[in-house]
C-alpha positions as CSV (number, residue, x, y, z in Angstrom):
1,X,58.5,-30.4,-39.1
2,X,58.7,-26.8,-37.8
3,X,61.5,-26.0,-40.2
4,X,59.6,-27.6,-43.1
5,X,56.7,-25.3,-42.2
6,X,58.9,-22.2,-42.2
7,X,56.9,-20.3,-44.8
8,X,53.6,-20.9,-43.1
9,X,55.1,-20.0,-39.6
10,X,56.4,-16.7,-40.9
11,X,52.9,-15.8,-42.1
12,X,51.1,-17.3,-39.0
13,X,53.5,-17.1,-36.0
14,X,52.9,-19.5,-33.1
15,X,52.2,-16.8,-30.6
16,X,50.8,-19.2,-28.0
17,X,53.8,-21.5,-28.0
18,X,55.7,-20.5,-24.9
19,X,58.5,-23.2,-24.7
20,X,60.2,-25.6,-27.0
21,X,62.7,-28.3,-26.0
22,X,64.4,-31.0,-27.8
23,X,65.3,-34.5,-26.6
24,X,68.1,-36.9,-27.2
25,X,71.1,-35.6,-29.2
26,X,72.1,-32.1,-30.1
27,X,70.3,-29.9,-32.8
28,X,72.4,-29.1,-35.8
29,X,73.5,-25.5,-35.6
30,X,71.8,-24.5,-38.9
31,X,68.5,-25.9,-37.7
32,X,68.8,-24.1,-34.3
33,X,69.5,-20.8,-36.1
34,X,66.4,-21.3,-38.2
35,X,64.2,-22.3,-35.3
36,X,65.4,-19.2,-33.4
37,X,64.5,-17.0,-36.4
38,X,61.1,-18.6,-36.7
39,X,60.0,-18.8,-33.0
40,X,61.9,-16.2,-30.9
41,X,60.2,-13.2,-32.5
42,X,56.8,-14.7,-31.4
43,X,58.1,-15.0,-27.8
44,X,58.9,-18.7,-27.7
45,X,61.8,-19.7,-25.4
46,X,64.0,-22.6,-26.7
47,X,65.6,-24.9,-24.2
48,X,68.3,-27.0,-25.7
49,X,68.7,-30.4,-24.0
50,X,71.0,-33.3,-24.3
51,X,70.3,-36.7,-22.8
52,X,71.1,-40.4,-22.8
53,X,68.7,-43.4,-23.0
54,X,70.8,-44.8,-20.1
55,X,70.4,-41.7,-17.9
56,X,67.5,-39.6,-19.2
57,X,68.5,-35.9,-19.2
58,X,72.1,-34.9,-18.8
59,X,72.4,-31.2,-19.7
60,X,70.4,-28.2,-20.7
61,X,71.2,-24.7,-22.1
62,X,69.1,-21.8,-20.9
63,X,67.4,-19.7,-23.6
64,X,69.5,-16.7,-22.5
65,X,72.6,-18.6,-23.3
66,X,71.7,-19.8,-26.8
67,X,74.3,-17.5,-28.3
68,X,77.0,-19.9,-27.0
69,X,75.9,-22.4,-29.7
70,X,77.2,-21.0,-32.9
71,X,79.4,-21.9,-35.9
72,X,82.3,-20.1,-34.3
73,X,82.0,-21.6,-30.8
74,X,80.5,-25.0,-31.7
75,X,77.4,-27.0,-30.6
76,X,76.9,-26.0,-27.0
77,X,74.8,-28.4,-25.0
78,X,75.0,-26.4,-21.8
79,X,75.6,-27.6,-18.2
80,X,74.5,-30.5,-16.1
81,X,70.9,-30.6,-15.0
82,X,70.2,-30.3,-11.2
83,X,71.4,-33.2,-9.0
84,X,73.6,-34.5,-11.8
85,X,77.4,-34.4,-12.4
86,X,78.8,-34.5,-15.9
87,X,82.5,-35.4,-16.2
88,X,84.7,-35.1,-19.3
89,X,87.2,-38.0,-19.1
90,X,90.2,-38.3,-21.3
91,X,91.7,-41.6,-22.7
92,X,93.8,-42.0,-19.6
93,X,90.7,-42.0,-17.3
94,X,91.5,-38.5,-15.9
95,X,89.4,-35.3,-16.1
96,X,90.1,-33.5,-19.3
97,X,91.4,-29.9,-19.1
98,X,89.2,-27.1,-20.5
99,X,89.1,-27.2,-24.3
100,X,90.5,-30.8,-24.3
101,X,88.2,-33.5,-25.9
102,X,87.0,-36.3,-23.7
103,X,84.2,-38.7,-23.2
104,X,81.0,-37.4,-21.5
105,X,80.4,-39.4,-18.4
106,X,77.1,-39.0,-16.5
107,X,76.8,-39.5,-12.7
108,X,73.6,-39.1,-10.7
109,X,70.3,-40.7,-9.6
110,X,68.9,-41.1,-13.1
111,X,71.6,-43.5,-14.2
112,X,70.0,-46.9,-15.1
113,X,71.1,-50.2,-13.7
114,X,72.3,-51.5,-17.0
115,X,71.0,-53.2,-20.2
116,X,68.5,-56.0,-19.7
117,X,70.0,-59.3,-20.6
118,X,73.3,-57.9,-21.9
119,X,76.0,-58.1,-19.3
120,X,78.8,-57.4,-21.7
121,X,77.3,-54.1,-22.9
122,X,76.5,-53.2,-19.3
123,X,80.1,-53.7,-18.2
124,X,81.3,-51.5,-21.1
125,X,79.0,-48.6,-20.5
126,X,78.4,-48.7,-16.7
127,X,81.6,-48.4,-14.8
128,X,83.0,-47.1,-11.4
129,X,83.3,-43.4,-11.0
130,X,86.7,-42.5,-12.4
131,X,87.1,-39.5,-10.2
132,X,86.1,-41.1,-6.9
133,X,88.6,-41.6,-4.1
134,X,90.3,-45.1,-4.3
135,X,88.4,-46.3,-1.2
136,X,85.1,-45.5,-2.8
137,X,85.9,-46.5,-6.4
138,X,83.5,-49.5,-6.6
139,X,80.6,-48.0,-4.7
140,X,78.6,-46.5,-7.5
141,X,78.3,-46.8,-11.3
142,X,78.4,-44.0,-13.8
143,X,77.5,-44.2,-17.5
144,X,80.0,-43.6,-20.3
145,X,78.1,-42.0,-23.1
146,X,80.4,-42.7,-26.1
147,X,80.1,-39.0,-27.0
148,X,83.1,-36.8,-27.4
149,X,82.7,-33.3,-25.9
150,X,84.8,-30.4,-24.6
151,X,84.2,-28.1,-21.6
152,X,85.1,-24.4,-21.6
153,X,86.5,-22.3,-18.8
154,X,83.0,-21.4,-17.6
155,X,81.9,-25.0,-17.5
156,X,79.8,-25.1,-20.7
157,X,79.9,-28.3,-22.7
158,X,80.3,-28.6,-26.4
159,X,79.3,-31.7,-28.4
160,X,81.9,-32.9,-30.9
161,X,80.5,-36.3,-32.0
162,X,80.3,-40.0,-31.4
163,X,83.7,-41.6,-30.7
164,X,82.8,-44.6,-32.8
165,X,81.8,-42.4,-35.8
166,X,84.9,-40.1,-36.0
167,X,86.3,-39.6,-39.5
168,X,90.1,-39.5,-40.2
169,X,90.9,-37.6,-43.4
170,X,94.2,-36.3,-44.6
171,X,95.7,-36.6,-41.1
172,X,92.8,-34.7,-39.5
173,X,90.2,-36.1,-37.1
174,X,86.7,-34.8,-37.5
175,X,83.2,-35.7,-36.5
176,X,80.3,-36.3,-38.9
177,X,78.5,-33.5,-37.2
178,X,81.1,-31.0,-38.3
179,X,80.5,-32.0,-41.9
180,X,76.8,-32.0,-41.5
181,X,76.8,-28.5,-40.0
182,X,78.9,-27.2,-42.8
183,X,76.4,-28.6,-45.4
184,X,73.3,-27.4,-43.5
185,X,74.9,-24.0,-43.3
186,X,74.3,-23.7,-47.1
187,X,70.6,-23.1,-46.4
188,X,69.8,-25.6,-49.2
189,X,70.0,-28.8,-47.1
190,X,67.1,-30.2,-45.0
191,X,68.9,-33.2,-43.4
192,X,72.4,-34.4,-43.7
193,X,74.3,-37.6,-42.8
194,X,78.1,-37.8,-43.1
195,X,80.3,-40.8,-42.6
196,X,83.8,-42.1,-43.5
197,X,84.7,-44.8,-46.0
198,X,88.1,-46.3,-45.7
199,X,90.7,-45.2,-48.3
200,X,94.3,-46.1,-47.6
201,X,95.5,-43.0,-49.4
202,X,93.8,-40.5,-47.0
203,X,92.5,-42.6,-44.2
204,X,88.8,-42.0,-44.9
205,X,86.8,-40.5,-47.7
206,X,84.1,-38.2,-46.5
207,X,80.7,-39.2,-47.9
208,X,77.5,-37.2,-47.3
209,X,73.9,-38.2,-47.9
210,X,71.4,-35.3,-47.8
211,X,67.8,-34.4,-48.4
212,X,67.1,-31.0,-49.9
213,X,64.8,-28.3,-48.6
214,X,61.5,-27.8,-50.6
215,X,62.3,-26.2,-53.9
216,X,65.7,-27.8,-54.2
217,X,66.9,-27.6,-57.8
218,X,68.9,-30.0,-60.0
219,X,72.0,-27.8,-59.6
220,X,71.8,-27.9,-55.8
221,X,74.7,-30.3,-55.3
222,X,77.1,-28.1,-57.2
223,X,76.0,-25.1,-55.2
224,X,76.3,-26.9,-51.9
225,X,79.7,-28.2,-52.8
226,X,80.8,-24.7,-53.8
227,X,79.5,-23.3,-50.5
228,X,81.4,-26.1,-48.6
229,X,84.6,-25.4,-50.4
230,X,84.3,-21.7,-49.7
231,X,83.4,-22.1,-46.0
232,X,85.2,-25.3,-44.8
233,X,88.7,-26.7,-44.8
234,X,89.7,-29.1,-47.6
235,X,89.6,-32.2,-45.3
236,X,86.0,-31.6,-44.5
237,X,84.7,-31.5,-48.1
238,X,82.7,-34.6,-49.0
239,X,84.2,-36.7,-51.9
240,X,80.6,-37.6,-52.8
241,X,77.2,-35.9,-52.0
242,X,74.2,-38.1,-52.6
243,X,70.6,-36.7,-52.6
244,X,67.7,-38.7,-51.2
245,X,64.1,-37.6,-50.8
246,X,64.2,-38.5,-47.1
247,X,66.8,-39.9,-44.8
248,X,65.9,-43.1,-43.0
249,X,65.4,-43.0,-39.2
250,X,66.1,-45.5,-36.5
251,X,63.7,-46.6,-33.7
252,X,64.6,-43.5,-31.7
253,X,63.6,-41.2,-34.5
254,X,67.2,-40.2,-35.2
255,X,68.9,-40.4,-38.6
256,X,70.1,-43.9,-39.1
257,X,73.8,-43.2,-39.7
258,X,74.9,-46.8,-39.4
259,X,72.2,-48.0,-41.8
260,X,72.9,-45.3,-44.4
261,X,76.7,-46.0,-44.2
262,X,76.2,-49.7,-44.5
263,X,73.8,-49.3,-47.5
264,X,76.5,-47.2,-49.2
265,X,79.3,-49.6,-48.5
266,X,77.4,-52.7,-49.5
267,X,75.5,-51.1,-52.4
């Protein structure tokens, strides 16, 4: 909403808005850059936050550290909130080295007891602490997020994507968010949803469904594709870009990636 009101906000800055925070998943880099340009000159401090339904808040990024989230460095989601431990666990169940992708695992007092009436899902997400000493292994439960992240040498976390949504194209493994950030970086895209469709020749075809910013023209798709080709690697370029007036959202207010992907596949 703030980004859609960009023209009005430039003419009438929100000088009384002291703080802005997000909830849930990460903010696409292009949207963050635009929010900073709109709000920071008026004195608004932006706190980036990342959280899980299963554990409330997990991480935050101080306004003074927003420079860490950039196209060059990636989507930084900061460090663990107080009284919380965030682990990055590799596929072998060990702590991932700095820069190595792994699953974000949340430990702390805000971790829920499980999913009501769904023991199978609870066993899958809520597991023993993988880094606890053997004699304490079954004392507490931590929650496995399903999100792939990396941690740098200073302890800052960077969001890569959902493990179950990763796209494999031409031998490369990429997250939908990487494709979406590339398209959003064109400045012509309001919202983007990328996903993979199986193709035996390349693994997955990359498909993108987008909505345009106000004033988008008929030739926008060609311009967006040209921008993507110029600024992204070949394996990240969508085979097809589909324009919609608005992207559907799920019950949490997030873009309904599964629904959009399913509609494309079955349509």
